[in-house]
PQR file of N, CA, C, O and H, with PARSE charges and radii, in Angstrom:
ATOM      1  N   MET A   1     276.367  58.992  85.115 -0.4000 1.5000
ATOM      2  CA  MET A   1     276.040  59.288  86.700 -0.0000 2.0000
ATOM      3  C   MET A   1     276.924  60.925  86.854  0.5500 1.7000
ATOM      4  O   MET A   1     278.093  61.183  86.567 -0.5500 1.4000
ATOM      5  N   GLN A   2     275.930  61.753  87.366 -0.4000 1.5000
ATOM      6  CA  GLN A   2     276.348  63.091  87.700 -0.0000 2.0000
ATOM      7  C   GLN A   2     276.908  62.983  89.182  0.5500 1.7000
ATOM      8  O   GLN A   2     276.402  62.518  90.202 -0.5500 1.4000
ATOM      9  H   GLN A   2     274.981  61.543  87.598  0.4000 1.0000
ATOM     10  N   ILE A   3     278.136  63.581  88.934 -0.4000 1.5000
ATOM     11  CA  ILE A   3     279.059  63.732  90.510 -0.0000 2.0000
ATOM     12  C   ILE A   3     279.222  65.380  90.711  0.5500 1.7000
ATOM     13  O   ILE A   3     279.781  66.037  89.833 -0.5500 1.4000
ATOM     14  H   ILE A   3     278.548  63.960  88.105  0.4000 1.0000
ATOM     15  N   PRO A   4     278.739  65.960  91.828 -0.5600 1.5000
ATOM     16  CA  PRO A   4     279.172  67.231  92.080  0.2800 2.0000
ATOM     17  C   PRO A   4     280.553  67.586  92.038  0.5500 1.7000
ATOM     18  O   PRO A   4     281.264  66.889  92.762 -0.5500 1.4000
ATOM     19  N   ASP A   5     281.173  68.562  91.330 -0.4000 1.5000
ATOM     20  CA  ASP A   5     282.556  68.985  91.492 -0.0000 2.0000
ATOM     21  C   ASP A   5     283.234  68.942  92.928  0.5500 1.7000
ATOM     22  O   ASP A   5     284.352  68.528  93.234 -0.5500 1.4000
ATOM     23  H   ASP A   5     280.595  69.128  90.742  0.4000 1.0000
ATOM     24  N   ASP A   6     282.306  69.449  93.664 -0.4000 1.5000
ATOM     25  CA  ASP A   6     282.875  69.524  95.200 -0.0000 2.0000
ATOM     26  C   ASP A   6     283.004  68.579  96.038  0.5500 1.7000
ATOM     27  O   ASP A   6     283.713  68.636  97.042 -0.5500 1.4000
ATOM     28  H   ASP A   6     281.398  69.786  93.416  0.4000 1.0000
ATOM     29  N   LEU A   7     282.151  67.386  95.600 -0.4000 1.5000
ATOM     30  CA  LEU A   7     282.041  66.070  96.264 -0.0000 2.0000
ATOM     31  C   LEU A   7     283.549  65.516  96.536  0.5500 1.7000
ATOM     32  O   LEU A   7     284.067  65.358  97.641 -0.5500 1.4000
ATOM     33  H   LEU A   7     281.575  67.339  94.784  0.4000 1.0000
ATOM     34  N   ILE A   8     284.118  65.265  95.276 -0.4000 1.5000
ATOM     35  CA  ILE A   8     285.713  64.745  95.367 -0.0000 2.0000
ATOM     36  C   ILE A   8     286.534  65.577  94.682  0.5500 1.7000
ATOM     37  O   ILE A   8     286.539  65.718  93.459 -0.5500 1.4000
ATOM     38  H   ILE A   8     283.697  65.394  94.378  0.4000 1.0000
ATOM     39  N   PRO A   9     287.282  66.172  95.530 -0.5600 1.5000
ATOM     40  CA  PRO A   9     288.336  67.230  94.783  0.2800 2.0000
ATOM     41  C   PRO A   9     289.173  66.765  94.175  0.5500 1.7000
ATOM     42  O   PRO A   9     289.862  65.818  94.552 -0.5500 1.4000
ATOM     43  N   GLY A  10     289.260  67.303  93.200 -0.4000 1.5000
ATOM     44  CA  GLY A  10     290.253  66.867  91.796 -0.0000 2.0000
ATOM     45  C   GLY A  10     290.014  65.692  91.249  0.5500 1.7000
ATOM     46  O   GLY A  10     290.887  64.926  90.840 -0.5500 1.4000
ATOM     47  H   GLY A  10     288.700  68.073  92.894  0.4000 1.0000
ATOM     48  N   LEU A  11     288.424  65.440  91.207 -0.4000 1.5000
ATOM     49  CA  LEU A  11     287.901  64.491  90.441 -0.0000 2.0000
ATOM     50  C   LEU A  11     288.062  64.670  88.755  0.5500 1.7000
ATOM     51  O   LEU A  11     288.532  63.804  88.017 -0.5500 1.4000
ATOM     52  H   LEU A  11     287.715  66.062  91.538  0.4000 1.0000
ATOM     53  N   LEU A  12     287.540  66.047  88.310 -0.4000 1.5000
ATOM     54  CA  LEU A  12     287.608  66.306  87.127 -0.0000 2.0000
ATOM     55  C   LEU A  12     288.869  66.150  86.280  0.5500 1.7000
ATOM     56  O   LEU A  12     288.774  65.941  85.071 -0.5500 1.4000
ATOM     57  H   LEU A  12     287.158  66.750  88.909  0.4000 1.0000
ATOM     58  N   THR A  13     290.311  66.271  87.034 -0.4000 1.5000
ATOM     59  CA  THR A  13     291.399  66.286  86.278 -0.0000 2.0000
ATOM     60  C   THR A  13     292.205  64.970  86.832  0.5500 1.7000
ATOM     61  O   THR A  13     293.402  64.776  86.621 -0.5500 1.4000
ATOM     62  H   THR A  13     290.388  66.441  88.016  0.4000 1.0000
ATOM     63  N   HIS A  14     291.474  64.230  87.463 -0.4000 1.5000
ATOM     64  CA  HIS A  14     292.138  62.663  87.704 -0.0000 2.0000
ATOM     65  C   HIS A  14     291.853  61.892  86.633  0.5500 1.7000
ATOM     66  O   HIS A  14     291.005  62.105  85.767 -0.5500 1.4000
ATOM     67  H   HIS A  14     290.501  64.387  87.634  0.4000 1.0000
ATOM     68  N   THR A  15     292.967  60.543  86.784 -0.4000 1.5000
ATOM     69  CA  THR A  15     293.195  60.037  85.844 -0.0000 2.0000
ATOM     70  C   THR A  15     293.524  58.909  86.473  0.5500 1.7000
ATOM     71  O   THR A  15     294.732  58.850  86.702 -0.5500 1.4000
ATOM     72  H   THR A  15     293.655  60.370  87.488  0.4000 1.0000
ATOM     73  N   GLY A  16     292.698  57.684  86.960 -0.4000 1.5000
ATOM     74  CA  GLY A  16     292.902  56.275  87.710 -0.0000 2.0000
ATOM     75  C   GLY A  16     291.500  56.055  88.531  0.5500 1.7000
ATOM     76  O   GLY A  16     290.390  56.567  88.384 -0.5500 1.4000
ATOM     77  H   GLY A  16     291.717  57.732  86.774  0.4000 1.0000
ATOM     78  N   PRO A  17     292.023  55.051  89.488 -0.5600 1.5000
ATOM     79  CA  PRO A  17     291.193  54.961  90.131  0.2800 2.0000
ATOM     80  C   PRO A  17     290.129  55.612  91.403  0.5500 1.7000
ATOM     81  O   PRO A  17     290.624  56.190  92.371 -0.5500 1.4000
ATOM     82  N   VAL A  18     288.689  55.441  91.261 -0.4000 1.5000
ATOM     83  CA  VAL A  18     288.248  56.542  92.133 -0.0000 2.0000
ATOM     84  C   VAL A  18     287.127  55.527  93.078  0.5500 1.7000
ATOM     85  O   VAL A  18     286.299  54.776  92.563 -0.5500 1.4000
ATOM     86  H   VAL A  18     288.286  54.972  90.475  0.4000 1.0000
ATOM     87  N   LEU A  19     287.303  55.687  94.352 -0.4000 1.5000
ATOM     88  CA  LEU A  19     286.090  55.323  95.151 -0.0000 2.0000
ATOM     89  C   LEU A  19     284.799  55.768  95.631  0.5500 1.7000
ATOM     90  O   LEU A  19     284.844  56.704  96.429 -0.5500 1.4000
ATOM     91  H   LEU A  19     287.976  56.296  94.771  0.4000 1.0000
ATOM     92  N   ILE A  20     283.755  55.350  95.355 -0.4000 1.5000
ATOM     93  CA  ILE A  20     282.644  56.423  95.269 -0.0000 2.0000
ATOM     94  C   ILE A  20     281.341  55.658  96.430  0.5500 1.7000
ATOM     95  O   ILE A  20     280.738  54.602  96.240 -0.5500 1.4000
ATOM     96  H   ILE A  20     283.719  54.589  94.707  0.4000 1.0000
ATOM     97  N   TYR A  21     281.233  56.423  97.383 -0.4000 1.5000
ATOM     98  CA  TYR A  21     279.867  55.406  98.113 -0.0000 2.0000
ATOM     99  C   TYR A  21     278.407  56.282  97.729  0.5500 1.7000
ATOM    100  O   TYR A  21     278.177  57.482  97.873 -0.5500 1.4000
ATOM    101  H   TYR A  21     281.723  57.281  97.537  0.4000 1.0000
ATOM    102  N   LEU A  22     277.492  55.138  97.164 -0.4000 1.5000
ATOM    103  CA  LEU A  22     276.435  55.347  96.583 -0.0000 2.0000
ATOM    104  C   LEU A  22     275.080  54.856  97.777  0.5500 1.7000
ATOM    105  O   LEU A  22     275.074  53.938  98.597 -0.5500 1.4000
ATOM    106  H   LEU A  22     277.679  54.162  97.047  0.4000 1.0000
ATOM    107  N   ILE A  23     274.224  55.689  97.514 -0.4000 1.5000
ATOM    108  CA  ILE A  23     273.042  55.510  98.164 -0.0000 2.0000
ATOM    109  C   ILE A  23     271.970  55.761  97.286  0.5500 1.7000
ATOM    110  O   ILE A  23     271.637  56.880  96.896 -0.5500 1.4000
ATOM    111  H   ILE A  23     274.229  56.434  96.847  0.4000 1.0000
ATOM    112  N   ASN A  24     271.367  54.549  96.945 -0.4000 1.5000
ATOM    113  CA  ASN A  24     270.153  54.824  96.213 -0.0000 2.0000
ATOM    114  C   ASN A  24     270.830  55.102  94.658  0.5500 1.7000
ATOM    115  O   ASN A  24     270.011  55.599  93.885 -0.5500 1.4000
ATOM    116  H   ASN A  24     271.637  53.640  97.262  0.4000 1.0000
ATOM    117  N   GLY A  25     272.123  54.874  94.104 -0.4000 1.5000
ATOM    118  CA  GLY A  25     272.659  55.127  93.055 -0.0000 2.0000
ATOM    119  C   GLY A  25     273.031  56.595  92.844  0.5500 1.7000
ATOM    120  O   GLY A  25     273.445  57.079  91.790 -0.5500 1.4000
ATOM    121  H   GLY A  25     272.789  54.470  94.731  0.4000 1.0000
ATOM    122  N   LYS A  26     272.802  57.299  94.121 -0.4000 1.5000
ATOM    123  CA  LYS A  26     273.386  58.595  94.120 -0.0000 2.0000
ATOM    124  C   LYS A  26     274.656  58.724  94.909  0.5500 1.7000
ATOM    125  O   LYS A  26     274.760  58.317  96.066 -0.5500 1.4000
ATOM    126  H   LYS A  26     272.466  56.906  94.976  0.4000 1.0000
ATOM    127  N   ALA A  27     275.692  59.353  94.181 -0.4000 1.5000
ATOM    128  CA  ALA A  27     276.710  59.750  94.832 -0.0000 2.0000
ATOM    129  C   ALA A  27     276.787  60.422  96.272  0.5500 1.7000
ATOM    130  O   ALA A  27     276.261  61.530  96.376 -0.5500 1.4000
ATOM    131  H   ALA A  27     275.607  59.683  93.241  0.4000 1.0000
ATOM    132  N   GLN A  28     277.330  59.917  97.280 -0.4000 1.5000
ATOM    133  CA  GLN A  28     277.255  60.446  98.532 -0.0000 2.0000
ATOM    134  C   GLN A  28     278.595  61.081  99.013  0.5500 1.7000
ATOM    135  O   GLN A  28     278.619  62.222  99.475 -0.5500 1.4000
ATOM    136  H   GLN A  28     277.757  59.017  97.195  0.4000 1.0000
ATOM    137  N   ARG A  29     279.819  60.230  98.879 -0.4000 1.5000
ATOM    138  CA  ARG A  29     280.713  60.577  98.785 -0.0000 2.0000
ATOM    139  C   ARG A  29     282.159  59.837  98.258  0.5500 1.7000
ATOM    140  O   ARG A  29     282.023  58.731  97.736 -0.5500 1.4000
ATOM    141  H   ARG A  29     279.799  59.303  98.504  0.4000 1.0000
ATOM    142  N   GLY A  30     283.300  60.300  98.352 -0.4000 1.5000
ATOM    143  CA  GLY A  30     284.295  59.543  97.766 -0.0000 2.0000
ATOM    144  C   GLY A  30     285.443  60.097  97.940  0.5500 1.7000
ATOM    145  O   GLY A  30     285.548  61.095  98.653 -0.5500 1.4000
ATOM    146  H   GLY A  30     283.411  61.199  98.776  0.4000 1.0000
ATOM    147  N   PHE A  31     286.690  59.435  97.198 -0.4000 1.5000
ATOM    148  CA  PHE A  31     287.900  59.740  97.031 -0.0000 2.0000
ATOM    149  C   PHE A  31     288.525  59.271  96.022  0.5500 1.7000
ATOM    150  O   PHE A  31     287.926  58.536  95.238 -0.5500 1.4000
ATOM    151  H   PHE A  31     286.605  58.624  96.618  0.4000 1.0000
ATOM    152  N   LEU A  32     289.851  59.596  95.833 -0.4000 1.5000
ATOM    153  CA  LEU A  32     290.643  59.539  94.684 -0.0000 2.0000
ATOM    154  C   LEU A  32     291.641  58.442  95.131  0.5500 1.7000
ATOM    155  O   LEU A  32     292.047  58.630  96.278 -0.5500 1.4000
ATOM    156  H   LEU A  32     290.338  60.193  96.470  0.4000 1.0000
ATOM    157  N   LEU A  33     292.084  57.463  94.582 -0.4000 1.5000
ATOM    158  CA  LEU A  33     293.301  56.545  95.024 -0.0000 2.0000
ATOM    159  C   LEU A  33     294.644  56.982  94.240  0.5500 1.7000
ATOM    160  O   LEU A  33     294.882  57.308  93.077 -0.5500 1.4000
ATOM    161  H   LEU A  33     291.754  57.311  93.651  0.4000 1.0000
ATOM    162  N   ARG A  34     295.445  56.832  95.471 -0.4000 1.5000
ATOM    163  CA  ARG A  34     296.576  57.518  94.607 -0.0000 2.0000
ATOM    164  C   ARG A  34     297.231  56.567  93.453  0.5500 1.7000
ATOM    165  O   ARG A  34     296.518  55.809  92.795 -0.5500 1.4000
ATOM    166  H   ARG A  34     295.252  56.568  96.416  0.4000 1.0000
ATOM    167  N   GLU A  35     298.475  56.650  93.278 -0.4000 1.5000
ATOM    168  CA  GLU A  35     298.948  55.555  92.316 -0.0000 2.0000
ATOM    169  C   GLU A  35     299.271  54.429  92.789  0.5500 1.7000
ATOM    170  O   GLU A  35     299.440  53.457  92.052 -0.5500 1.4000
ATOM    171  H   GLU A  35     299.054  57.265  93.813  0.4000 1.0000
ATOM    172  N   ASN A  36     299.452  54.359  94.511 -0.4000 1.5000
ATOM    173  CA  ASN A  36     300.208  53.018  95.090 -0.0000 2.0000
ATOM    174  C   ASN A  36     299.048  52.708  95.935  0.5500 1.7000
ATOM    175  O   ASN A  36     299.272  52.116  96.991 -0.5500 1.4000
ATOM    176  H   ASN A  36     299.314  55.148  95.110  0.4000 1.0000
ATOM    177  N   GLU A  37     297.696  53.056  95.593 -0.4000 1.5000
ATOM    178  CA  GLU A  37     296.834  52.687  96.672 -0.0000 2.0000
ATOM    179  C   GLU A  37     295.541  51.669  95.853  0.5500 1.7000
ATOM    180  O   GLU A  37     295.095  51.893  94.727 -0.5500 1.4000
ATOM    181  H   GLU A  37     297.513  53.537  94.736  0.4000 1.0000
ATOM    182  N   PHE A  38     295.259  50.899  96.479 -0.4000 1.5000
ATOM    183  CA  PHE A  38     294.131  49.775  95.823 -0.0000 2.0000
ATOM    184  C   PHE A  38     293.076  49.523  97.126  0.5500 1.7000
ATOM    185  O   PHE A  38     293.370  49.951  98.242 -0.5500 1.4000
ATOM    186  H   PHE A  38     295.622  50.717  97.393  0.4000 1.0000
ATOM    187  N   VAL A  39     292.179  48.997  96.944 -0.4000 1.5000
ATOM    188  CA  VAL A  39     291.338  48.608  97.723 -0.0000 2.0000
ATOM    189  C   VAL A  39     291.052  47.157  97.668  0.5500 1.7000
ATOM    190  O   VAL A  39     290.887  46.712  96.533 -0.5500 1.4000
ATOM    191  H   VAL A  39     291.940  48.649  96.038  0.4000 1.0000
ATOM    192  N   THR A  40     290.959  46.339  98.638 -0.4000 1.5000
ATOM    193  CA  THR A  40     290.639  44.754  98.784 -0.0000 2.0000
ATOM    194  C   THR A  40     289.995  45.008  99.876  0.5500 1.7000
ATOM    195  O   THR A  40     289.703  46.050 100.464 -0.5500 1.4000
ATOM    196  H   THR A  40     291.093  46.701  99.560  0.4000 1.0000
ATOM    197  N   SER A  41     289.667  43.012 100.215 -0.4000 1.5000
ATOM    198  CA  SER A  41     289.027  42.738 101.466 -0.0000 2.0000
ATOM    199  C   SER A  41     290.157  42.614 102.495  0.5500 1.7000
ATOM    200  O   SER A  41     291.372  42.534 102.310 -0.5500 1.4000
ATOM    201  H   SER A  41     289.903  42.166  99.737  0.4000 1.0000
ATOM    202  N   TRP A  42     289.423  42.620 103.657 -0.4000 1.5000
ATOM    203  CA  TRP A  42     290.547  42.008 104.792 -0.0000 2.0000
ATOM    204  C   TRP A  42     290.702  40.695 104.418  0.5500 1.7000
ATOM    205  O   TRP A  42     291.873  40.418 104.158 -0.5500 1.4000
ATOM    206  H   TRP A  42     288.436  42.685 103.808  0.4000 1.0000
ATOM    207  N   GLN A  43     290.036  39.926 104.320 -0.4000 1.5000
ATOM    208  CA  GLN A  43     290.101  38.239 103.987 -0.0000 2.0000
ATOM    209  C   GLN A  43     290.946  38.346 102.795  0.5500 1.7000
ATOM    210  O   GLN A  43     291.927  37.605 102.855 -0.5500 1.4000
ATOM    211  H   GLN A  43     289.085  40.150 104.532  0.4000 1.0000
ATOM    212  N   GLU A  44     290.846  39.112 101.636 -0.4000 1.5000
ATOM    213  CA  GLU A  44     291.843  38.941 100.436 -0.0000 2.0000
ATOM    214  C   GLU A  44     293.017  39.668 101.029  0.5500 1.7000
ATOM    215  O   GLU A  44     294.020  39.096 100.602 -0.5500 1.4000
ATOM    216  H   GLU A  44     290.049  39.714 101.587  0.4000 1.0000
ATOM    217  N   LEU A  45     293.274  40.416 101.620 -0.4000 1.5000
ATOM    218  CA  LEU A  45     294.849  40.843 102.126 -0.0000 2.0000
ATOM    219  C   LEU A  45     295.049  39.680 103.007  0.5500 1.7000
ATOM    220  O   LEU A  45     296.161  39.184 102.826 -0.5500 1.4000
ATOM    221  H   LEU A  45     292.459  40.880 101.968  0.4000 1.0000
ATOM    222  N   GLN A  46     294.467  39.185 103.744 -0.4000 1.5000
ATOM    223  CA  GLN A  46     294.799  37.832 104.561 -0.0000 2.0000
ATOM    224  C   GLN A  46     295.261  36.646 103.759  0.5500 1.7000
ATOM    225  O   GLN A  46     296.145  35.865 104.109 -0.5500 1.4000
ATOM    226  H   GLN A  46     293.564  39.588 103.891  0.4000 1.0000
ATOM    227  N   GLU A  47     294.561  36.597 102.637 -0.4000 1.5000
ATOM    228  CA  GLU A  47     294.718  35.413 102.183 -0.0000 2.0000
ATOM    229  C   GLU A  47     296.321  35.797 101.054  0.5500 1.7000
ATOM    230  O   GLU A  47     297.090  34.868 100.806 -0.5500 1.4000
ATOM    231  H   GLU A  47     293.843  37.232 102.352  0.4000 1.0000
ATOM    232  N   ALA A  48     296.554  36.986 100.593 -0.4000 1.5000
ATOM    233  CA  ALA A  48     297.626  37.369 100.026 -0.0000 2.0000
ATOM    234  C   ALA A  48     298.876  37.411 100.615  0.5500 1.7000
ATOM    235  O   ALA A  48     299.941  37.223 100.026 -0.5500 1.4000
ATOM    236  H   ALA A  48     295.930  37.741 100.794  0.4000 1.0000
ATOM    237  N   GLY A  49     298.681  37.738 102.160 -0.4000 1.5000
ATOM    238  CA  GLY A  49     299.845  37.877 103.115 -0.0000 2.0000
ATOM    239  C   GLY A  49     300.283  36.462 103.422  0.5500 1.7000
ATOM    240  O   GLY A  49     301.480  36.183 103.478 -0.5500 1.4000
ATOM    241  H   GLY A  49     297.816  37.890 102.638  0.4000 1.0000
ATOM    242  N   LYS A  50     299.190  35.433 103.650 -0.4000 1.5000
ATOM    243  CA  LYS A  50     299.653  33.826 103.551 -0.0000 2.0000
ATOM    244  C   LYS A  50     300.454  33.428 102.472  0.5500 1.7000
ATOM    245  O   LYS A  50     301.610  33.042 102.642 -0.5500 1.4000
ATOM    246  H   LYS A  50     298.217  35.660 103.604  0.4000 1.0000
ATOM    247  N   LEU A  51     299.871  33.500 101.278 -0.4000 1.5000
ATOM    248  CA  LEU A  51     300.692  33.010 100.180 -0.0000 2.0000
ATOM    249  C   LEU A  51     302.018  33.786  99.893  0.5500 1.7000
ATOM    250  O   LEU A  51     302.759  33.324  99.026 -0.5500 1.4000
ATOM    251  H   LEU A  51     298.932  33.814 101.140  0.4000 1.0000
ATOM    252  N   ALA A  52     302.387  34.967 100.573 -0.4000 1.5000
ATOM    253  CA  ALA A  52     303.797  35.657 100.526 -0.0000 2.0000
ATOM    254  C   ALA A  52     304.683  35.250 101.549  0.5500 1.7000
ATOM    255  O   ALA A  52     305.899  35.408 101.449 -0.5500 1.4000
ATOM    256  H   ALA A  52     301.784  35.343 101.277  0.4000 1.0000
ATOM    257  N   GLY A  53     303.939  34.549 102.879 -0.4000 1.5000
ATOM    258  CA  GLY A  53     304.883  34.023 103.975 -0.0000 2.0000
ATOM    259  C   GLY A  53     304.723  34.872 104.986  0.5500 1.7000
ATOM    260  O   GLY A  53     305.549  34.794 105.895 -0.5500 1.4000
ATOM    261  H   GLY A  53     302.951  34.420 102.960  0.4000 1.0000
ATOM    262  N   PHE A  54     303.531  35.983 105.097 -0.4000 1.5000
ATOM    263  CA  PHE A  54     303.851  36.964 106.155 -0.0000 2.0000
ATOM    264  C   PHE A  54     302.820  36.458 107.197  0.5500 1.7000
ATOM    265  O   PHE A  54     301.748  35.977 106.832 -0.5500 1.4000
ATOM    266  H   PHE A  54     302.860  36.047 104.358  0.4000 1.0000
ATOM    267  N   PRO A  55     303.132  36.564 108.372 -0.5600 1.5000
ATOM    268  CA  PRO A  55     302.571  35.793 109.497  0.2800 2.0000
ATOM    269  C   PRO A  55     301.363  36.845 110.024  0.5500 1.7000
ATOM    270  O   PRO A  55     301.491  37.612 110.978 -0.5500 1.4000
ATOM    271  N   PHE A  56     300.352  36.728 109.319 -0.4000 1.5000
ATOM    272  CA  PHE A  56     298.889  37.401 109.814 -0.0000 2.0000
ATOM    273  C   PHE A  56     298.184  36.861 111.015  0.5500 1.7000
ATOM    274  O   PHE A  56     297.033  37.240 111.231 -0.5500 1.4000
ATOM    275  H   PHE A  56     300.248  36.105 108.544  0.4000 1.0000
ATOM    276  N   SER A  57     298.698  36.112 111.723 -0.4000 1.5000
ATOM    277  CA  SER A  57     298.030  35.528 112.723 -0.0000 2.0000
ATOM    278  C   SER A  57     298.337  36.651 114.343  0.5500 1.7000
ATOM    279  O   SER A  57     297.646  36.573 115.358 -0.5500 1.4000
ATOM    280  H   SER A  57     299.634  35.804 111.548  0.4000 1.0000
ATOM    281  N   ASN A  58     299.397  37.498 114.170 -0.4000 1.5000
ATOM    282  CA  ASN A  58     299.709  38.503 114.920 -0.0000 2.0000
ATOM    283  C   ASN A  58     299.148  39.874 114.782  0.5500 1.7000
ATOM    284  O   ASN A  58     299.171  40.805 115.587 -0.5500 1.4000
ATOM    285  H   ASN A  58     299.959  37.562 113.345  0.4000 1.0000
ATOM    286  N   VAL A  59     298.495  39.775 113.247 -0.4000 1.5000
ATOM    287  CA  VAL A  59     297.814  41.433 113.297 -0.0000 2.0000
ATOM    288  C   VAL A  59     296.356  41.544 113.410  0.5500 1.7000
ATOM    289  O   VAL A  59     295.599  40.722 112.894 -0.5500 1.4000
ATOM    290  H   VAL A  59     298.476  39.018 112.593  0.4000 1.0000
ATOM    291  N   SER A  60     295.980  42.516 114.057 -0.4000 1.5000
ATOM    292  CA  SER A  60     294.424  42.816 114.547 -0.0000 2.0000
ATOM    293  C   SER A  60     294.039  43.589 113.414  0.5500 1.7000
ATOM    294  O   SER A  60     294.867  44.150 112.697 -0.5500 1.4000
ATOM    295  H   SER A  60     296.596  43.184 114.476  0.4000 1.0000
ATOM    296  N   ARG A  61     292.655  43.644 113.207 -0.4000 1.5000
ATOM    297  CA  ARG A  61     291.869  44.372 112.349 -0.0000 2.0000
ATOM    298  C   ARG A  61     291.523  45.676 113.135  0.5500 1.7000
ATOM    299  O   ARG A  61     291.068  45.480 114.262 -0.5500 1.4000
ATOM    300  H   ARG A  61     291.982  43.189 113.789  0.4000 1.0000
ATOM    301  N   VAL A  62     291.633  46.715 112.815 -0.4000 1.5000
ATOM    302  CA  VAL A  62     291.203  47.926 113.290 -0.0000 2.0000
ATOM    303  C   VAL A  62     289.775  48.539 112.715  0.5500 1.7000
ATOM    304  O   VAL A  62     289.668  49.050 111.600 -0.5500 1.4000
ATOM    305  H   VAL A  62     292.003  46.875 111.899  0.4000 1.0000
ATOM    306  N   GLN A  63     288.726  48.402 113.645 -0.4000 1.5000
ATOM    307  CA  GLN A  63     287.490  48.648 113.221 -0.0000 2.0000
ATOM    308  C   GLN A  63     287.209  50.469 113.016  0.5500 1.7000
ATOM    309  O   GLN A  63     287.584  51.325 113.818 -0.5500 1.4000
ATOM    310  H   GLN A  63     288.812  47.986 114.551  0.4000 1.0000
ATOM    311  N   LEU A  64     286.529  50.693 111.846 -0.4000 1.5000
ATOM    312  CA  LEU A  64     286.639  52.582 111.805 -0.0000 2.0000
ATOM    313  C   LEU A  64     285.331  52.857 112.040  0.5500 1.7000
ATOM    314  O   LEU A  64     284.947  54.025 112.096 -0.5500 1.4000
ATOM    315  H   LEU A  64     286.224  49.999 111.195  0.4000 1.0000
TER
END
């Protein structure tokens, strides 16, 4: 997969996870995840919070 150098600044020297958005297999945009970042679904985050005893009932999701 070819990703233009200017599409994701720092990609060529990055070691670690990267989030890339594709349209028909072609990279459109993306970003590097920092050491303390991860990607999950809202449902999985709620489940992990419940297992840890965090009260998710009073937390609302923000639509971007």
